C-alpha angles and dihedrals in degrees: 000000000000092000090060090047090050092049091049091048091049092048092049092049090050091049090049091053091050092049091048090051090049093049091048090053092054114099093219121210098004090055091048092050093048091047091054090055090053098049132093094276095050093123090058091048090053087053099042099049097057089040089055091052091049092049089048091053092050090046092054090047091048092049090050090052090047091059095041100039121107113208098348095067092116091059092050090045092056090045090051094050092046092049091047090054090049091050092048091051093048093047092045091053091047093051092046090051091049090051092048093051092046093048091049089052091051091049090053089051090052091049090054092049092049091048090051092049093048090050089053091049090049091054093047095052 
């Protein structure tokens, strides 16, 4: 029984080394961002990113006016909160799209690996 355990442990260690090497080769966030601009919803990403920057600019301006306004601070406070909520929603959608594109890419990688393994099994049989 220990020989099977040793073989399993050796195989898992080898898989762990391969996964670590694969994760080290990944570019991280820049690759995720670029993948989201290449996916099916790329037009929306090209719209949402500049819109997020514009909303951020207005949010900063609104917060500045909130702290420097005299009697109209309530108006600027509501504007600030509304713009913050807009920015959160836009960023949340962007991150979800990046995650979706990255996950789809990983699933395609797994499909290729499974196809390769099934081809090897077909040759061995």
